[in-house]
KOLGULUM-792490 format. One line per field, with one value per residue: x, y, z of N, C-alpha, C, O in turn. Coordinates in Angstrom, 3 decimals. Layout:
n.u <- c(X	...)
n.v <- c(Y	...)
n.w <- c(Z	...)
ca.u <- c(X	...)
ca.v <- c(Y	...)
ca.w <- c(Z	...)
c.u <- c(X	...)
c.v <- c(Y	...)
c.w <- c(Z	...)
o.u <- c(X	...)
o.v <- c(Y	...)
o.w <- c(Z	...)
// end
This chain:
n.u <- c(101.963	100.609	99.422	99.925	101.837	103.857	104.385	105.467	107.755	109.046	109.618	111.313	113.453	114.268	115.284	117.402	118.954	119.598	121.844	123.927	123.856	125.385	127.963	127.694	126.859	129.131	130.628	128.964	126.639	123.642	120.933	117.811	114.763	112.898	111.033	109.555	109.436	107.040	108.541	110.416	112.522	114.409	114.182	116.293	117.291	120.165	121.424	122.588	126.115	126.512	125.100	126.619	128.949	131.844	132.152	129.751	128.556	130.067	129.657	126.960	126.774	128.673	127.937	125.183	123.279	124.278	123.904	121.068	120.100	121.294	119.996	117.328	116.465	114.539	114.607	115.634	117.162	118.838	118.583	119.771	118.021	118.219	116.886	114.033	111.944	111.772)
n.v <- c(140.318	138.147	134.749	133.594	135.248	134.753	132.063	132.254	133.743	131.911	129.849	131.195	131.672	129.034	128.362	130.194	129.122	126.780	127.399	127.463	124.926	122.756	123.340	123.028	120.319	118.965	118.751	117.139	118.350	120.397	122.792	123.820	125.528	126.939	128.884	131.973	135.033	137.742	139.978	139.740	137.991	135.135	131.914	129.251	125.865	124.038	121.090	117.693	117.417	120.103	120.944	120.739	122.049	124.055	126.055	127.099	129.589	131.445	130.407	130.948	133.774	134.578	132.990	131.605	133.662	135.844	134.905	134.612	137.202	138.687	137.644	138.110	141.091	142.080	140.497	140.722	139.471	136.428	133.754	131.137	128.479	126.749	125.277	123.883	123.238	124.693)
n.w <- c(23.346	20.983	20.961	18.523	17.479	19.282	18.761	16.131	16.654	18.347	16.468	14.838	16.557	17.103	14.526	14.420	16.514	15.424	13.915	15.667	16.883	15.801	16.738	19.512	19.564	18.868	21.114	22.490	23.484	23.777	23.319	24.551	23.911	26.507	27.162	25.934	27.183	28.050	28.255	26.266	26.699	26.134	27.428	28.060	28.274	29.072	27.564	27.718	27.536	28.010	30.210	32.570	32.022	32.486	30.780	29.907	30.530	29.129	26.530	26.325	26.394	24.267	22.191	21.946	22.895	21.272	18.639	18.637	19.166	17.129	14.900	15.643	16.468	18.205	20.433	23.791	25.671	26.492	28.591	30.734	32.202	35.109	37.084	36.692	38.396	40.590)
ca.u <- c(102.169	99.555	100.016	100.428	103.153	104.838	104.709	106.249	109.048	109.751	110.073	112.499	114.443	114.792	116.062	118.638	119.685	120.201	123.141	124.989	123.693	126.477	129.077	127.301	126.783	130.489	131.052	127.982	125.653	122.601	120.136	116.345	114.005	111.890	109.947	109.711	108.572	106.514	109.664	111.259	113.675	114.330	114.693	116.693	117.917	121.240	121.188	123.708	127.417	126.471	124.512	127.648	130.103	132.238	132.232	128.484	128.191	130.719	128.937	125.739	126.962	129.373	127.405	123.731	122.673	124.695	123.286	119.669	119.897	121.652	118.912	116.062	116.914	113.586	114.911	116.432	118.111	118.704	119.098	119.653	117.190	118.886	115.967	112.559	111.000	111.839)
ca.v <- c(139.543	137.147	133.381	133.347	136.034	134.032	130.880	132.641	134.103	130.685	129.190	131.939	131.368	127.668	128.492	130.884	128.237	125.696	127.877	127.146	123.654	121.849	123.592	122.414	118.877	118.431	118.473	116.398	119.180	121.012	123.753	123.678	126.675	126.687	129.920	133.351	135.820	138.984	141.000	139.351	137.209	133.692	131.083	128.067	124.769	123.291	119.718	116.889	117.944	121.523	121.119	120.911	122.581	125.259	127.186	127.332	130.948	132.110	129.994	131.616	135.158	134.789	132.157	131.449	134.947	136.588	134.418	134.915	138.658	139.156	137.305	138.648	142.148	142.306	139.709	141.567	138.701	134.959	133.190	129.652	128.113	125.626	124.406	124.074	122.756	125.625)
ca.w <- c(22.123	20.875	20.880	17.165	17.324	20.093	17.957	15.044	17.190	18.804	15.339	14.332	17.568	16.814	13.293	14.832	17.267	14.440	13.449	16.734	17.472	15.388	17.636	20.780	19.442	18.689	22.401	23.246	24.212	22.976	23.971	24.267	24.326	27.478	27.173	25.643	28.086	27.469	28.206	25.125	27.141	25.817	28.500	27.502	29.131	28.532	27.446	27.521	28.158	28.290	31.499	33.641	31.435	33.079	29.764	29.444	30.641	28.007	25.383	26.289	25.968	23.009	21.149	21.908	22.951	20.202	17.419	18.620	19.125	15.809	13.944	16.042	17.276	19.206	21.718	24.582	26.469	26.483	29.851	31.020	33.265	35.721	37.874	36.167	39.340	41.720)
c.u <- c(101.119	100.182	100.581	101.733	104.241	105.333	105.678	107.655	109.755	110.282	111.402	113.731	115.109	115.644	117.363	119.513	120.255	121.596	124.278	124.898	124.894	127.712	128.901	127.417	128.190	130.967	129.990	126.834	124.572	121.897	118.679	115.668	113.018	110.693	110.474	108.853	108.002	107.511	110.687	112.630	113.373	114.901	115.057	117.232	118.981	120.977	122.569	124.984	127.361	125.937	125.446	128.959	130.581	132.234	130.807	128.069	128.872	130.025	127.608	125.843	127.557	128.753	125.872	123.009	123.002	123.953	121.783	119.397	120.315	120.573	117.573	116.368	115.805	113.766	115.926	117.497	117.816	119.369	118.832	118.915	117.783	117.949	114.589	111.600	110.939	111.595)
c.v <- c(138.412	135.757	133.065	134.106	135.293	132.771	131.134	132.972	132.831	129.909	129.821	131.759	130.000	127.675	129.152	129.921	127.040	126.164	127.525	125.779	122.713	122.099	122.974	120.840	118.228	117.992	117.725	117.094	119.747	122.040	123.657	124.934	126.224	127.596	131.170	134.215	137.102	140.077	140.657	138.768	135.698	132.934	129.750	127.146	124.123	121.784	119.052	117.450	119.365	121.803	121.367	121.406	123.946	126.453	127.611	128.857	131.730	131.679	130.709	132.932	135.331	133.959	132.162	132.857	135.848	136.252	134.829	136.386	139.231	138.900	137.924	139.901	142.541	141.520	140.538	140.713	137.235	134.426	131.716	129.476	126.818	124.672	124.781	123.740	123.663	126.934)
c.w <- c(22.153	20.796	19.503	16.919	18.077	19.372	16.811	15.512	17.691	17.635	14.803	15.213	17.292	15.574	13.590	15.613	16.521	13.940	14.393	17.161	17.097	16.298	19.024	20.727	19.341	20.113	23.243	23.948	23.227	23.865	23.617	24.715	25.279	27.350	26.474	26.397	27.341	27.407	27.133	25.611	26.769	26.897	27.870	28.565	28.365	28.595	27.291	28.187	28.556	29.639	32.665	33.190	32.086	32.044	29.273	29.520	29.513	26.672	25.210	25.734	24.553	21.867	21.047	21.898	21.729	18.863	17.454	18.486	17.773	14.762	14.290	17.095	18.416	20.530	22.490	25.422	26.281	27.873	30.053	32.242	33.851	36.506	37.431	37.210	40.571	41.372)
o.u <- c(100.810	101.389	101.581	102.620	105.380	106.523	106.585	108.636	110.959	111.355	112.368	114.865	116.332	116.685	118.385	120.725	121.229	122.424	125.420	125.843	125.370	128.437	129.850	127.943	128.370	131.633	130.062	126.170	124.649	122.227	118.350	115.952	112.314	109.536	111.682	107.630	108.407	107.379	111.757	113.689	112.312	116.023	114.215	117.594	118.816	120.389	123.544	124.909	128.142	126.282	125.126	129.975	129.779	132.300	130.691	127.320	128.243	129.835	127.193	125.171	127.043	129.032	125.343	122.237	122.118	123.480	121.263	118.507	119.709	120.267	116.770	116.490	116.120	113.173	116.930	118.556	116.695	120.537	117.830	119.105	117.845	118.176	114.061	110.412	110.148	111.621)
o.v <- c(137.833	135.641	132.361	133.620	135.196	132.458	130.342	132.564	132.689	129.322	129.166	131.700	129.868	127.017	128.718	129.901	126.405	125.326	127.318	125.360	121.965	121.151	122.465	120.176	117.065	116.966	117.665	116.557	119.558	122.153	123.428	125.403	125.249	127.179	131.401	134.152	137.457	141.009	141.266	139.015	135.135	133.225	129.153	127.598	123.709	121.279	119.654	117.919	119.789	122.837	122.091	121.226	124.872	127.629	128.393	129.331	132.643	132.515	131.030	133.280	136.104	134.220	132.713	133.157	136.531	137.114	135.329	136.770	140.203	139.728	138.233	139.734	143.213	141.835	140.995	141.215	136.845	134.672	131.152	130.193	125.832	123.465	125.846	123.942	123.426	127.817)
o.w <- c(23.193	20.580	19.360	16.216	17.621	19.374	16.553	14.890	17.478	17.773	14.412	14.738	17.260	15.575	13.058	15.395	16.926	13.582	13.982	17.829	17.951	16.596	19.620	21.621	19.703	20.254	24.471	24.835	22.013	25.046	22.453	25.817	25.016	27.414	26.425	26.277	26.234	26.613	27.113	25.034	27.041	27.314	27.200	29.651	27.218	29.550	26.840	29.323	29.408	30.211	33.609	33.860	32.208	32.400	28.329	28.665	28.980	25.788	24.097	24.764	23.744	20.697	20.082	20.987	21.212	18.121	16.456	17.727	17.322	13.903	13.409	18.308	19.398	21.562	21.944	25.797	25.954	28.171	29.612	33.225	33.116	36.583	37.753	36.958	41.484	42.229)
// end
């Protein structure tokens, strides 16, 4: 994928995440896109209360991943990145 194609997809991913952000923000959390891989995997980082929430795995599968994949069928997976330094 070209850089321009990646930028367009990243913008579309942000728009999709905007649909679920209000639900995360109610509990003091958010999510940020870290990367979109060539394998069409979106890598995200939990922010705020979502970082240490015991429900974050369920929120990822039933919320974040579902919203992104429904809006952008070319995205194959969404995964949380817990350690950006290692």
